[in-house]
N, C-alpha and C positions, 0 to 999 in steps of 0.2 A: 490338602481340603479343607485345613483352618484358614487358610487365605484365603481358597475361592467361598468361604461362609462368610466371614467376613465383608470381603468385599460387595460379596450379591446385600450384606443388609444397610451397608453404608448407602449403596445405589439409589434401595429401594426409600431409603430414609431422606435421601438429597439430591432428588430429581432434577434433570437440567431441564433448563426453561426451551422452548419450541425455539425462538430465534438461536440459542446456543447449539441447539440439535443442529438447525440448518447449516451452519457454519460450521459447522465438525462435518458435515458432508458434502460442503463443499470444496471443504480441507483435503477431504478422502479423496475427492473425484480429481483434486488438481494431483493429489500425492500419486496415484496410478497411473495419469498422463492421458489421450489422446490418443494413442495407437494400441493394441495389441497383438502381439506376436504366437506365429505359429512357430516353435523352433526343437529341435533334437539337439541329444548331447550324449556325450561320449563323457563319464567322470572316471578319471585316474587317480593312482595315488603319485606319480612322478611326474615332471616334467618332459623327461626322458621318453617315458610309454606316451604319454600326448604327441610329441614332435614323430614317435614312429609310426603314431598312428593318418596324423598329418602327412607322413609321406606317402603310407599306404592310400590313402585317399586323394595324394595327387596322382599315384598311377593305377585308377580306377577304381581303388578298393570300393565296396559297397556300404555306408554309410550304416544302415540300419544292420544288417552281419554281423559287422564289427562291435557294434553298440549291445551288441546281443553276447558276443565273445569276449568283452573286453572290462564293459561299463561297468563299474561297482554300483551304480545307484538301482537300488532294488525296486525302485518305483516305477522305471523308463527304461530298464536293461531289455525287458522283455518285449517293448513294442516298439525297438528297434530303437531305444532314445528316444520317443518321441514324449514330449511334454504337452501335447497340445495346445488351448491358446489359453494366452495370458498377459496382462500388463507387465511393461517393464517392472514397474515398482511392486512388484510380485517377488522380485529376483532379488537375489543380494549386489550390490553397487556394480562390482570386478565383470558378472555376470550380462548384469543389462548394460552396462556402459558399452562392453562388446560386441551383445547383441546388435545396438542401434546402428553400429560403422555397419554392419553386413548390408548386402543388397538382395533381395531373395534369390534364393538359390546357391547362396555363398556360404561355403565356410571358410571359418575360424583359419589364418595361418599362422599361428603364433597360439600354442595355449595359456586359456585364461586361468587365474589360479587365483581359487575362494577358500575358504576356511575350512569346505567339503572336500578339496584335490585340486587336479590339474583337468580343465574341460575341454573339449573341442566340440563347437557347436555350430549346426547348420540352421542356417534360417531358412523356413518352409515358406510362410509367406505375413505378410502383414494387414491389418482390416483396421479403420476407424473403432477406437474405443465403444463399448458397449457396457458402460455403468449400470449398474445395479439401481432399480429404480428407487429413490427416497424411502417408501414404504418398508422394501425389502430391508434397509439397514440402520431406517431409524434406530432400534434398538443397540445396534452397535456403537450409533454415535453417541447415543445417550451414555450408555454403559462407559464409553472412553473419555467424556466429559467429566461424568460424574469420580471415577477415577484420578483427575488433575487433579478436579476440587479437593481429593482427600489426601493430598501432597504428591502421590505418584505420576511421574516422569514415565510417560509414554514414549519409549525411545525410538520405536521403530513403529509409524503407522501399522495398524491391524489392516491384513486385507484377508477380505471375505473368503470364503468356503462354501458354493451352493453343493450341495449333497443332491443326489438324484431324491427327487420327492419335495424339493425347496426349501429345505431345511439350510441354515445359515451360521454357520459355528466360521472361529477365526483363532487362529495362532495369534498374543497377546503376549508382547514383553514389556516389564515394567520395572521399572529403576524406584525402588521404597525410599522413605526418605533420609535411609542412611546412605544411600548409594548402592544396595545389593540390587543385582541384577537377576527376574523371577521370571520364570515363564510359565504360564499358564496356556496349556491346551484348551482349544475348546468354549474357547469364552464368545458369550454368554453361555451360562448353561444353557438345555434344552430348557425352553418354555414351555409345561405342560398343564 
């Protein structure tokens, strides 16, 4: 809470220029990429479990049913592993790299390891990226710029989450000047 208050005050006292904000927006769009993916996944604890699931799928197993029965991802398991539409930049690198190699309808033939566990991934579809309009993310770009000027490293580009009703939030990771990794969830705070 103190970190959020400090950062809010710093940002208010040190606003970003319009040119800096637009440059941050272009960087943001580039990081998200030119393609969005619709995918499903099954997240398990071990490589052996993931290999077993791949074998079951190879014998005609139902991906959605296996996800409901075996996945440890509480956000997608009840939806048959459905992750919805997202840019590759919203996922951790090993997941994004594996996804980019799949064709529509294809399932990963080797388990994909991330810090969350082992994934079996199915690519449902792709489409051209639909980045948020500049006016929707301008505040996010302003804040990211201000944090960098305050001496914070932003090692992972923030990815916006647009909630029903249009509210935009993000999860932001910062490296403070001493090298400590901090996570701020829901940055920026809701503007009221």
